[in-house]
C-alpha positions as CSV (number, residue, x, y, z in Angstrom):
1,M,-6.5,-3.8,2.7
2,L,-3.5,-3.4,0.4
3,G,-3.5,0.4,0.8
4,A,-3.7,0.2,4.6
5,T,-0.9,-2.4,4.6
6,L,1.4,-0.2,2.6
7,Y,0.7,2.8,4.8
8,Y,2.1,0.8,7.7
9,V,5.5,1.1,6.0
10,L,5.4,4.8,7.0
11,I,4.3,4.1,10.5
12,W,7.1,1.5,10.9
13,L,9.8,3.8,9.5
14,R,8.6,6.6,11.8
15,G,8.4,4.4,14.8
16,S,5.3,6.0,16.2
17,L,1.5,6.3,15.8
18,E,0.3,9.8,15.5
19,L,-3.0,11.7,15.2
20,I,-2.5,12.2,11.5
21,D,-2.5,8.4,11.2
22,T,-6.0,8.4,12.8
23,F,-7.4,10.6,10.0
24,V,-5.7,8.6,7.3
25,L,-6.7,5.2,8.6
26,L,-10.3,6.3,9.4
27,A,-10.5,7.7,5.9
28,A,-9.4,4.4,4.4
29,F,-12.0,2.5,6.6
30,L,-14.8,4.9,5.6
31,G,-13.8,4.6,1.9
32,Y,-13.9,0.8,2.3
33,L,-17.4,1.0,3.8
34,W,-18.5,3.3,1.0
35,M,-17.2,0.9,-1.7
36,L,-18.9,-2.0,0.0
37,S,-22.2,-0.1,0.1
38,R,-22.0,0.5,-3.6
39,L,-21.3,-3.1,-4.6
40,P,-24.2,-5.0,-6.1
41,S,-25.9,-7.1,-3.5
42,E,-25.6,-10.9,-3.6
43,R,-28.7,-12.8,-4.5
44,Q,-28.2,-15.2,-1.7
45,D,-31.0,-16.9,0.2
46,P,-30.6,-15.8,3.9
47,R,-31.8,-19.2,5.1
48,E,-28.8,-20.8,3.4
49,A,-26.2,-18.3,4.5
50,L,-27.4,-17.6,8.1
51,D,-27.9,-19.8,11.1
52,A,-30.9,-19.7,13.4
53,S,-30.1,-16.6,15.5
54,P,-29.1,-14.1,12.7
55,R,-31.8,-15.6,10.5
56,A,-34.4,-14.7,13.1
57,I,-33.3,-11.1,13.1
58,V,-33.3,-10.9,9.3
59,E,-36.8,-12.3,9.2
60,L,-38.3,-9.8,11.7
61,R,-41.3,-8.2,10.2
62,T,-40.3,-4.5,10.2
63,R,-37.1,-2.7,9.7
64,K,-37.6,-0.9,13.0
65,H,-37.6,-4.2,14.9
66,R,-34.5,-5.4,13.1
67,I,-32.6,-2.2,14.0
68,I,-33.7,-2.5,17.6
69,A,-32.5,-6.1,17.8
70,I,-29.2,-5.4,16.2
71,L,-28.5,-2.3,18.4
72,G,-29.6,-4.3,21.5
73,L,-27.1,-7.1,20.8
74,F,-24.4,-4.5,19.9
75,S,-24.9,-2.7,23.2
76,F,-25.0,-5.9,25.2
77,S,-21.7,-7.2,23.7
78,G,-20.1,-3.8,24.3
79,L,-21.1,-4.0,28.0
80,V,-19.7,-7.5,28.2
81,F,-16.3,-6.3,26.8
82,V,-16.3,-3.4,29.3
83,F,-16.5,-5.8,32.2
84,I,-14.3,-8.6,31.0
85,S,-11.6,-6.8,29.0
86,T,-9.2,-6.0,31.9
87,P,-9.3,-9.5,33.5
88,F,-9.1,-11.1,30.0
89,V,-6.0,-9.1,29.0
90,D,-4.4,-9.7,32.5
91,S,-5.0,-13.4,32.2
92,I,-3.5,-13.6,28.7
93,N,-0.5,-11.6,29.8
94,T,0.0,-13.8,32.9
95,I,-0.1,-17.0,30.8
96,A,2.3,-15.6,28.2
97,V,4.8,-14.5,30.7
98,A,4.6,-17.8,32.6
99,L,5.1,-19.9,29.4
100,F,7.5,-17.8,27.3
101,G,9.0,-15.1,29.5
102,A,8.5,-11.4,30.1
103,G,8.8,-10.4,26.4
104,A,5.9,-12.5,25.3
105,G,3.1,-10.6,26.9
106,F,2.6,-8.0,24.2
107,F,3.0,-10.5,21.4
108,F,0.3,-12.8,22.8
109,I,-2.1,-9.9,23.4
110,Q,-1.5,-8.9,19.8
111,W,-2.1,-12.3,18.2
112,I,-3.8,-14.6,20.6
113,A,-6.2,-12.3,22.3
114,P,-7.9,-11.2,19.0
115,F,-8.3,-14.8,18.0
116,L,-10.1,-15.6,21.2
117,S,-12.2,-12.5,21.3
118,E,-13.2,-13.0,17.6
119,F,-13.8,-16.7,18.0
120,P,-17.5,-16.5,17.3
121,E,-16.8,-14.7,14.0
122,K,-14.3,-17.4,13.1
123,V,-16.8,-20.2,13.8
124,T,-19.2,-18.5,11.4
125,A,-16.6,-18.2,8.7
126,F,-15.5,-21.9,9.2
127,H,-19.1,-22.9,8.9
128,W,-19.5,-21.1,5.6
129,A,-16.1,-22.5,4.4
130,R,-17.5,-26.0,4.6
131,K,-19.8,-25.2,1.7
132,V,-18.5,-24.5,-1.8
133,K,-21.2,-21.9,-2.5
134,L,-20.5,-20.0,0.7
135,A,-16.7,-20.3,0.9
136,P,-16.1,-16.9,-0.8
137,M,-18.3,-15.3,1.9
138,A,-16.1,-16.9,4.6
139,L,-13.0,-15.5,3.0
140,L,-14.6,-12.1,2.7
141,N,-15.5,-12.3,6.3
142,F,-11.8,-12.6,7.3
143,V,-10.7,-9.9,4.8
144,S,-13.3,-7.4,6.2
145,S,-12.1,-8.2,9.8
146,A,-8.5,-7.6,8.7
147,V,-9.4,-4.3,7.1
148,N,-11.3,-3.2,10.3
149,E,-8.3,-4.1,12.5
150,L,-5.7,-2.5,10.3
151,T,-7.7,0.8,10.0
152,A,-10.5,1.6,12.4
153,L,-9.2,-0.1,15.5
154,V,-5.6,1.2,15.1
155,A,-7.0,4.7,14.3
156,I,-8.6,4.8,17.7
157,I,-5.3,4.3,19.6
158,P,-3.9,7.9,19.3
159,I,-7.3,9.3,20.4
160,I,-7.4,7.1,23.5
161,F,-3.8,7.8,24.2
162,A,-4.4,11.6,24.0
163,L,-7.4,11.4,26.3
164,S,-5.4,9.3,28.8
165,I,-2.5,11.7,29.0
166,G,-4.5,14.9,28.6
167,A,-2.5,16.1,25.6
168,I,-1.9,15.2,21.9
169,G,1.3,13.2,21.4
170,P,2.7,10.3,19.4
171,V,2.4,6.7,20.6
172,S,5.9,5.3,20.5
173,L,6.3,2.0,18.8
174,T,10.0,1.7,19.2
175,A,9.8,-1.3,21.5
176,H,7.4,-3.0,19.2
177,R,8.8,-2.4,15.8
178,D,9.2,-6.2,15.1
179,E,5.5,-6.8,15.8
180,V,4.5,-3.9,13.5
181,L,6.8,-5.2,10.8
182,L,5.4,-8.7,11.2
183,T,1.8,-7.5,11.0
184,M,2.6,-5.5,7.9
185,A,4.6,-8.2,6.2
186,Q,1.9,-10.9,6.9
187,S,-0.9,-8.7,5.6
188,L,1.1,-7.8,2.5
189,F,1.6,-11.5,1.7
190,A,-2.1,-12.2,2.2
191,C,-2.9,-9.3,-0.2
192,V,-0.6,-10.7,-2.8
193,C,-2.0,-14.1,-2.5
194,L,-5.5,-12.7,-3.3
195,M,-4.4,-10.7,-6.4
196,D,-5.7,-13.4,-8.7
197,L,-8.9,-13.5,-6.7
198,K,-8.2,-17.1,-5.7
199,Y,-7.0,-18.6,-2.4
200,D,-5.7,-22.1,-2.3
201,V,-4.3,-24.6,0.2
202,R,-0.7,-23.6,-0.6
203,N,-1.4,-20.0,0.4
204,A,-3.2,-21.1,3.6
205,L,-0.4,-23.5,4.6
206,Q,2.2,-20.8,4.1
207,L,0.4,-18.2,6.1
208,F,-0.5,-20.6,8.9
209,G,2.9,-22.2,9.0
210,L,4.9,-19.0,9.3
211,W,2.4,-17.5,11.8
212,L,2.7,-20.6,13.9
213,V,6.5,-20.4,14.0
214,S,6.4,-16.7,14.9
215,T,4.0,-17.4,17.7
216,A,5.8,-20.5,19.1
217,F,9.2,-18.9,18.8
218,V,8.8,-15.2,19.6
219,E,12.5,-14.5,18.9
220,T,12.0,-15.3,15.2
221,R,9.5,-12.4,14.6
222,F,11.9,-10.3,12.6
223,A,13.2,-13.2,10.5
224,I,9.6,-14.4,9.8
225,S,8.8,-10.8,8.7
226,I,11.6,-10.9,6.2
227,I,10.4,-14.3,4.9
228,F,6.9,-13.0,4.5
229,L,8.3,-10.0,2.5
230,L,10.4,-12.3,0.3
231,A,7.4,-14.7,-0.1
232,S,5.3,-11.7,-1.3
233,V,7.8,-10.9,-4.0
234,V,7.9,-14.6,-5.1
235,E,4.2,-14.9,-5.1
236,L,3.9,-11.7,-7.1
237,I,6.2,-13.1,-9.7
238,I,4.3,-16.3,-9.9
239,Q,1.0,-14.5,-10.3
240,R,2.2,-11.7,-12.6
241,R,0.1,-13.0,-15.5
242,R,-2.9,-13.9,-13.4
243,I,-3.5,-10.6,-11.5
244,T,-7.1,-9.7,-12.0
245,V,-8.0,-7.8,-8.8
246,F,-7.3,-4.4,-10.2
247,S,-9.2,-4.9,-13.5
248,S,-12.1,-6.5,-11.6
249,F,-12.2,-3.5,-9.2
250,K,-12.2,-1.1,-12.1
251,Q,-15.0,-3.0,-13.8
252,T,-17.1,-2.9,-10.6
253,L,-16.7,0.9,-10.3
254,Q,-17.5,1.4,-14.0
255,Q,-20.7,-0.7,-13.6
256,Y,-21.7,1.3,-10.5
257,F,-21.2,4.7,-12.2
258,S,-22.8,3.6,-15.4
259,R,-26.0,2.7,-13.4
260,H,-26.0,6.0,-11.6
261,S,-25.1,8.3,-14.5
């Protein structure tokens, strides 16, 4: 997540999204998946971590049946999005323009639409967060979602754009530089908050409070971005003696390679 966030500095300075970014961001996403697949599995009872529906899939007798069930649900959800995506985006844009003016459409689609479309995922994470033992899983759920959005989803944009215009070309971000900067700055602050592998109420209130202001007052996006960047520096100074994420990551890799050497 930190690597993808820092890469957005180049995208913001360039002011465009290009095909080379697709390869870089997809490589980051695949590397993230590779690392996740190599981590030791949690010895967590599925009946405690999962609700009825996913638990029923996990408890299917054969691996073949589990794969069929998962692919079936995946295909069904994909078809639902195909049919509802256009009216959904049009509705969000209409509401944003009616409430906050013509310039608010893109911002609402960027921030509000993902929240609504991913609401089931958020409900699951909030359910886990209610339990001390499962709270880290809830946070990991949000981090994984953020990595996916910052890498794989954005990487697809230049491909779709090239297919739409019938030629390879950059996607101009000049009109949306403030939104890109805000996304990068907010993600950077979140990464810094997690460098001690802890996440507390103060971090949550800072993130939510600044996000709420930038959403309610669209014209403050650039200022909020600067505040996020300054807050990242302050948080890094506060945590400078408690940063454990890099050593923990190194230790995890060493354990993996030692088991497979």
